[in-house]
N, C-alpha and C positions, 0 to 999 in steps of 0.2 A: 659229405664230402667224399669224391671217388679218388684213390689214389692210381698212380699210372706210372708204367716204365715207359723210357723212351731212350733213342740212341743219342749220345753225345760224345764229343771229342774229351780226351783226357782233361784238359783245360776247361773245359766249359762244366764237367763234372766237378771238378774241385770248388769252382766259383759257386755253383749250386748249392753245395753242402755248406760253404762259409756264409752264404746270405742267410742261412738259417740261424746263425748265432747273433746277427746284429742288434747290437744295444744289451747282450745278455751271454755271459762266457759260461762254457760247460761246466768250468770248475763252480762259478756260483750256482749254477743249477742243480749239481749233483749233490753239493754238500748240505747235509741235514744237522751237523753237529754242533753249529754255531750260527748265531745272526749277528749282525752288527748291534753294538752297545748304543751306539749315537748315530745322527744323520746330520749332515750339513747341508742346509738349503740356502742358496745364494740368489740374489736377485736385485733388483732397483725399485725405487719407489717407496711410497709411504702413504698409505690411504686409499680410498676407493677409486680414485683416478678418474672421476667424472669432473667436468667443467673445468673451472681455474686452477692451475698448478700452482701453489704460491712459489715453491723455489723457481719454478719455470718464469712466472712473471716477474721475479727479480732478476733472472738471466736475461729475460727481454729487455729490462730497464737498463741492464749493464751493457748490454750488446748495441742497443740503439742510442743509449746515450754516449757510448764510444764512438759509434759509427752512425752519426745522425743522417748520412748521407743514404743510408738503406731505407729510412721513410721520407727523404726529401721529395718533392717540396711538402708534403703533407703537413709535417710537424716542425719545419725550418732546421736550421742548423746550428742555432744558438743554445747553448745549453741553460735555459731560465726556465721560469715557473710556468710560462704559457706553454714550453715545449714539452714538459713534463705532464701537464696537464691533457696535450693532446695524446703523449704516449699512452698516457693512461686509457684512453680511449681506444688506442690501436691494441693494446694487450688485452683489454675487455673482448673486443671484437675477434682477437685470434682465437680465444676459449668458448667463446659463445657465438659460434659464428650464426648468421641469420638473425640476431636479436639486434634491436635498436637501442643507442642510448638516447634516453628521454630526461626532459625536467619536469619533475612533479614536485608536489607540495604537499603538506600536512593536509590541506583542505581537501586533495584529491581521495582521501580515504577518510571516510565518517568515522571508521572504528578507531581513528587516533585523534578523537575529541581528547580525550585525557592520556593521550600518550600511549607507547607499546609498554605492554606489562611483561615484565620479566621475572621468569619463575627462579628465584634465587635458593629456596630451601622448600622442600617437600618431606611429609611425614616426620617432622621433627617433634621430639618429647619437651623440648625445654629450648627457650630462645632467650636470648640476652640482646638488648639495644641500648646504645649510650650516644648521645648526642656529644660531639667534640669540638673543640674551637679549631679553626685555621686562622693563620696569622694573627692568633691571638684574639679571634673575634669570634662571635655567634655561639653554636652549640647546644643552645637551649631547643627543646621539643614540645612540639604540640601534639596531644594524643586525643583522638575522638574515638568513644567507645559506641559502637552499634549505632552510628550514624546521628548521635545526638550532638548537635553542632550548639545546642545551648549550656552544654558541660564540658568544656575543652579543658583537658589536664595539661598543666604546664608545667614542665619538667625541667630544672635547672641543667645547664651544661655539665658533663662528668658524671652525671648521674646514670647509675646503672639500673635500667629496668628488666625486670624476670618477668618471663610469661612460662606459666607452668600449667596443666591441665589434669583432671581425673577423668574417667571414663566419660563424664557427661558435662564437665563444666571447665571452662578457662578462665584465668585470671591474671592481672598483671600487677607485680607488687615493685615498689621503688619505698626506699627508707622504711615507714610505718604505715605507708597508704596501699589498700588491698582493692582492686576494681574487678569485678567479674563481667565476663562478654564473650563475644564470639568474632566480632571484627574489631579490629584497633586499626585505626586509620593514623598514620604518622606524619607530621611534616615539621621541618626544621629550617632554619635560617640559611641563605643562599641558594635554595632550590626556586626552580621556576614560580611554585606556589608562594613562597614566602619571602619575595622580595631579593635584593642584591646582596645583603650581607652575607659572608662567607661562613661555611659550617660543614661539619661532616656528620655523617651517621654510622657507628660501629656496630656490625652486626657478627654474631656469634650463636652457635647453636651446641646442644648436649644432647647426650641421652643418660638414662637412668641405669645404674649400676644392677646387679642381681639382687641387691637388696632394696631395690626401689629409691635409692637415694641418687642426687645429681651428681654426675661425673664432673669433676673439678677442672678438667681440662679448659674449657671454655671459660671459665670465671678466671683463671690464671690468664688467660687471653686477654681479656679485658682489662688488667691492670697494665698491659705493653703502653706504654706513653705514645709509640708512632708505630708507624707501618715499615717494617722491613721487606725490602724486596725480595729476599731470599726466603720467605717465610710464608706458609700456607694460611697464616691467622690475619692475613691483611685485608680484612674485610670491612673496607670503608667507602661509603657512598657519598657522593657529592651533590647527585642531582635529582630531581623528582620527588616522589612522594613514596612512603612504606605502606604496606598493609601486612598485619599478622593476622592470618584468617584462622578459625578452628572449626574442624568437623571432618566428615569423612567423604573424601573427594574422588572420583572417578571411580576406576576399578583396580583390582587388585592384581599381582602378576599372573594370576589364572583367568584374568578376564571378568572376574565376579565383581559385583558392587562392591566397593571398600565399606567396611562397616566399623573399621577401627578410627575414633577421631584423635586427631593430633594438629599438629601446625603446618601452614603453608607460609613461605614469606616471599612477598611480590612487591616489585621496584617498579613504578611507573614513571618514566620519563620520556623526553623526546626521542622520537625515532632518528630525525635528521642528523642530529648531531651529538646530543648528550649520551645515547644509548651508545653509539660507535665510539666515543671516545673512552669507552670501558672495555672495548674488545680487545681480547687478548688472542688474536689470531694469525698476528703477524710480527716479526720483531721490529720494533722501531729503530733498529739500528740499520734497517734496508732503504733510509732515506738517502743514502750516499753508498759510492764504492770507491774505496781507499784501502787497496790490499797492503800497502806499506806506509810507514810514516814518509817516506820521501815521493810516493805517488801523488799525482794530482788527486783533488778532491772532485768526484763527479756526482752530480746530483742524480739519483734515482729514486726520486719520492713517486715516480708513476707507479712503482711497484705497490707502494703504500695505498695509493690513490685506487688503483685497480682493485684492491683487497676491499677498499673501503665501498666501491660502487658493488660490488659482488655481496658483500655483507649486507648492505642497507636493501640491496634486492631481495635477498634471500628472507629479511626480516618483514619487509613490506609483503612479501608474498603472503607469509605466513598470516600476518595480520587480515589481509584481506581473505585468505580463507577460512578464518576463524571468524570473522564477522560478516560473512557474506550475506547471511539473512538477517544477521542482529548486530547493529553497532556494539552491544555490549556485551556480545559472547565472548567465552574464554574457554579455552582447553580445560576440560572438567578436572582432571588430575593434579595440575597445577595451579589452576586459575590464573593462567597466562596466555599470552600470545606467543612466548618462545621460552624456553629454558635457557638457563646460565650456562649450561654445560655444552658437551658434544653432541649432546642429544639435538642441539641446534647449533648454538655458536658459544664460544667460550666467551663469557662477560665477567671481566674481573674487578669492574666499578673503578674507585679512586686509584687503585693499585696500579693500573696502566697508565693512567696520567700521570700518577706522582713518581713513576719509574725512571730511572735512566733514559733520557732522550725521548720520555713521553710525549715532550711537546713537540717532537716532529712528528709523532702520530698525530696529535690533535691539530697540528698544521696541516697533514696530508688529509684528514676529514673535512677541513675548514675548505681547503683547495677544491673538493668536489660541490660545492654550494656555489651557484651563480652569483658572481660579486655584483652584477647588477641588481640582485632582489636583496642585498644583505642589508639595507635600510628598511625593509619592510617587517612588519610584525612576524616572529617565528612561524606562525601557520602559514604565511604567505610566501616564504622564501622557496625558492626553487632549488632541488637538488638533485643529480646524477642517478639515475636507475635504468638497469637493463629492462626492456621491454620487449612484447612481441603481441602484435595487433593491439597495442594500446594497454597491455595488462602486464604488469611485474612478472618476469619468468621465475621459474625455480633454479636459483643460482648455484648450484653445488659448487663446492672446491674441496682441494685436499692438498696436502703438502706437496707430493711431486708423483712423476709416473716413471715409466721406463723407456720413454722417447714419445709418446703418444697417449692423449687423454683418450678415455674409452665412452663408447656410446651407452648411453644408459640402458638401451635394450641388451647389452652384452653383461650388464652388471646384475642389474634389477628385474630385466626381463618386461620393463615399461614399453609401452606401444611406441615406436620411436618417431612415428608421426607427430604424435603429441607432445614431443620435444626434439623440434628439428635443430635446436640450438644446441643441444647435448650430445655430440656426435665424436667421433675421432677426430683430433686434431694435433696439429704439430706441437710437441713440446720437449723438442731436443736441447733447448734451454736449460731445462732442469737438470740435464745430466753436464751442464759447463762447470768445468770446475772453479771458475771464478765465483760461484754462487757460495761455495763452501758447503753445499747440500752433504751431509754426512748418509744419505740413502741413496747416492748416485749408484753405489755398489754396496752391498751389505750380504753378511751371512748370518744365520741363525742356526744354533744347535738344538736338536731335540733329543731327547732319549729315546730307546725302543719305547719303553713303557708310554712315554707321554705322547708319541705318535700314534702307537695302536690304540690308546684311550681316546683321544680326542677324534681321531678318523672314526672310530666306532660311534662315538658319540653323534657326530655328523650325519652318518649312515643310517643309523637308527636301526629299523626293522628291515632294511634294504640288505643288509650283509654283515656277516661279522667277522674282521680279521682277528687271528690269533697272534702271529709275529709277522716280522717283515725282513725278508732276505735282500730285497733291493726295492726302490722306487725310481722308476724314471717318468721325464715328462716326455709325452709322445705329441702332443699338438698345442698349438696356442691360436689366439684369435687373429685377426686383422690389426690390432691395436698392440698386440705382442704379450698378452695376459695369458695365462695358464688357461687350456680348454681340456686337457685329458692327461691323465698320467696311469701308469701301471705299476701296480704293486706285486712282488712275488713273494709268496710265504716260504718257509724254510722247508717244506717239502715239494714246491714248485707249482703250487696253486697260483694262477695269475688273476688279479682282481683289475678290472680296467674301470677307472673312476673319472666319470665324466662332470666337470668344472662348468655349470651353466645355471641360470635363474631358474628357481622351481616352477615356475609358469612353464618351463621347456623340458622338465624330467620326462624321462620315457620310461613305461612301465617296463620290469624285468632287466633294464639297466641300472649300474649304480651311479648314482647322481649325487652331488654336493654343490653348493652355492658358492659363488666367487668371495662373498662374506665370509663362510667358512673357512677358505683359503686363509684369508686376513687374519681371521681368529686362531687358526693354527699356527701360522708363521708368528704373530705376535705374542704367541705363549712361550716362544723360546727364548735362548739365552743370546742375546746379540753380539757378534763379534766384530768390532770391538764394541763395547756396552758405550754407545753413542747417546741412548736415550731409552731409559729403562721404561718410559711409557710408549716405545714402538709398538704400533697396532696392525704391521702387517702390510702386505701388498700382494697382489696376485702377478705382479711382473717378474716371474722365478726365470732364472737361467740355469741353474743347475741342480741337483740333489746328488750329493756322494755320501758313500758308506764311511762311517768314522773308522779308525784303525782298530779300537778295541773290540772285542766280541763279547757274547754272553749266550747262555744255552737257550736253545729254540723253546718255546712254550711246549709243555706237554699237552696242552690242548690241539695243538697242530695235528691232524690226522691224514695220513697218505690216503688218497681217495682211491677207490676200486676203481680199476680200469674196465670198460664196458666192450670197447671197441677200438680196433686200429684198420683204418680203409687199406683196400688191397684187391679192390676189383679193376676189371678192364687191362688185365694184362696182356699182350699179343702173343699169340700160338708160336710166331717164328720171329727170331733175332738174326741181324746179320754180323757174320764173323768178323773179329778184329776191331771192335768198337768197345768202349766203355758204355755202361747202362745206367742211367740214374732212376731210382726208383722213388717215388715222392706221395705222400699221403698225410694223414691226419689221424690222431688219437682222438677218442671220448671218455671221461671228461678231458678237457685242456688241462693239460699240466706241464711244467717245464721240467726238462731234465729226464725224462724217461727213456730208458734205454731201448734202442732201436736196432734190432739185428736182422740183416737179409741171410736167410739160410739155404742150403742146399741139402736135399736128402741125398745119403749115402746107404749103403746096405746096412752100415754099422750105425746109423744114426743122422743127426744133423750137423752139416758143418757150416760155419760161419764164415760168410765171404765177405760182409761188412757192418760196422757199427757205427752209430750215432746217436745222439740224444734229440729230444722235442725242442724246439723254440717255444718263445713265450704265448705264441698262437696255438701250441700242440702240434705243429707240423714238423716234418722230417724229412730228410732224403739221404739214401745210402746208395752205394754204387757198386755194380758188379764189374769189376776190372778185368777188361777182354778176355771174355770166358772163350774155352776152345769150342771146337763144334761137336755136336752131340746132342742128345736129348736130355734135359735136366726137370727135375722136381723142385719147385722153389715156393718160399714162404716168407713171410715177414712177422716177427716176434716184437711186441712191445711188454716192457716189464718194469714195473716198480717194487717197491717194499711191500705191497700188499698184495699184489697177483700179477699175471701175466695174460695176454691175450694174442691170439694169432689171426692172420690172414686164412682163408682157404688154400690149399695147395695148388699150385698152378705148374702145368707141363708146359715147357717151352722147349722149342728146338732152336738152336743155334748152327748155323750153316754159312757158306760162303754165298755170296749172290751173283748168278750168272745170267748174262743178257743176251737175246738175239734179236737182230734186226734184218729184216729181209725187205725187198720190193714188193710192192702191194700186187703189181703185175709182171709178167716177163714172157718172153716168147720161146715156144716150146723148140727144144733140141738146141737151145743156145745156153752158154755160159752166163750164169748169175752170181751177184757177189753177195755173201752172208757174212756178217760181223757182228762183234760181241765182245763183253767184257766180263771180267771176273773180278772180284773183291772178296777178300784182300788180294790186291795184286799178286799174281803167282806167276813166273815164267815157265815155259815149257810143259804145260799142263795139256794134256791132249783131250779136246774137245769134240765130242762125237755129236754129230747132228743126225737126227732120226727123222723118218716120215713114218706117217699113218697108213696102213693098208687100209682097204676097201672092208676089210674084216675086222679092223679095228687095233690090229697089232701095230707095235713100233717096230721099225726095222732099219738097220744103219743105212744111211745115205750119202753121208761124206763126212770129213773131219777137219779139225784144224789145231794149230797150236798157240798158246798165250806166249807173248813176247812180254818182256821186262816189266812193262808198264800192266799186264795181265789183259791187253787187247788181243784179239785173235781175228782172222779173216779165212774165209773159205769160198772157193771158187767152182762149185758143181754145175753139171749141164743140166738145165730143165728139161722135165721128162718131155716124151714125144707125144704123150696123150694130153688132149686138150681138158681143161677144169680146173679143179682146187687142189693145191699142193699144202698138206697139212704137215708142219715140222715142229722140232722142238730141239733143243741142244741140252747136253749134260755132260759133267766131268764125273769120274770115276776116282774120288778121292776122298779117303777116310779123314783125312786131315782139314779138308775143305766141307766136308759133311756131304758129299756126294749131290751137288745143286744142279738143279735142272729148272729150265726157264717155262716159262709160259707158253703155250702153243701158239704158231704163226700160220695164217693162210695166206698162200700166195695163188695169185688167177693166172693159169697159163693159159696163152692165146696162141 
């Protein structure tokens, strides 16, 4: 990077210096005595921001239900079930552009012959199961061990079955009975397989304590008579069949084959409705909008239906991907098609259906099934899914965004052409206050230690932070998510961090993933604490330093300067102007002291001082120097060392111009004009001609007026040929300026 010195007006010079500090004050840059103890990060949204925005879907349902003319005549003006079913399609198409809404059935996916397999629990040491009555009926369990249908174990209602294991063998026990095996298939009354009598299956799991004894928490949970909606022990299930599988499944966290045998628990049930009845992905209360007791009750069940369509599509795609080559295939680690957690979709089982307003959720699920097929066998009924070219799409969804959903390529680096329906889409409804979205605007507080530690964890071997004096957002993506931030440490070293998918990382640059930002934000203390499970968002709006400070890290070292750019200085400068000197230091550091210096007989005199910005750039100004010859240099100094440019000899003088005709007639009067800068009145301008012997002799003269202009009317020589002339002013204050030579042809 070459620095340079150039002429500026006084105002321009001030602007040039001010721009150097944009986004970072000199006070911040130079202080090394403390760093902020905390940082407050503000933003919007919750989740990865791809596909359907749940609060956005609710906002759309509110908006269009209150203002049906916005989608008329597509969905009509009457607020009825048919309108809501239509609005569910409108919402789905908004968040999955280019996708089609199709009607499929269980028969369209061979892998659903025995239902979707939901992985409820993995790697458990102890499993408890109990059949329970519902409406004072059912509750008995049938257990088939290792596929032996000739010896079905009939377990009475309210009997606890305990599954335990050694390193090689598993057994189930109830009462005085003990049965060994590796796969335990469980059926109960009220399921698809066992008729219509009602019944529930209660599931709990436990671990072994340090003495190898069973933790009693889960057995105590089994003693609860019913499911309380505010308790996380409500593991009741109403539909399908269960399987408790013993073995070593899939790979461990390091990707190596699992060698520890333990239990996986799987619930197999109908995908079209039974599985969806138990999903806990959207509040059932969103079936309507009624902000006050006196407000009209507005049907917004379209929001629940759009969630149902997305969730069914997501699950169906997972089943198809798993069973593409084998209808019986499962995901090895869970022995399932989908997990019951946020790894896929949150499945609560009967807890969702039995909770307050759970019937509204069930009704929304049923509303997405084609009523014309309701009398057909379950496997032939048609239900809504999102497709592209006839196949179910990957219908990702999250809580909300900062106003636009994100293209999948921005978040995970996927090839966008493979996901034409996961693109930037309007989600301003997620920011609508009527939704009650607690994540429309949020703030998270992180301590200095947490921020440094987590960022280092994400950066890995790319670089190491020791402390943070400031952190700023530099760039955002088209959808509004963070794309780049700059961190300045306590000695002014900047770290530019790019936020982009790992497939787009660039060697030599600092990169972290969008998911890392979400994890970083989600690790903080939410202000206010609307949800302790907040998992972050990439829609950041500001990062501010906390009011309290803490000492900087002793590991933060001031880097040794190696170079301050200072070449390409001009030899002459025009008197009367300010001059801005610019350049850059190496290595880049914020707050390095820069001085423009002039050499005197007694040493070096400082002409101007500044500090470097976060790009390592600087700008100093020489304020209207007097005429003369000067030796200049620039010095950069930090706590480690100082570096300087070479010395540069610069002449400062006024500027004098001369204009003459290119040709004139011999022995006739001609006009010579010019200008002196800075403008000086009554300065004698001497015009000289060059003799044939190369000497300069006086030819004529003139005087400058108040604006610095001058005019002279000499008689042209009698001799034909060329006349070479120049003009000069003998003035120490102006630096004795001399013009360039001018040639006039005499004819």
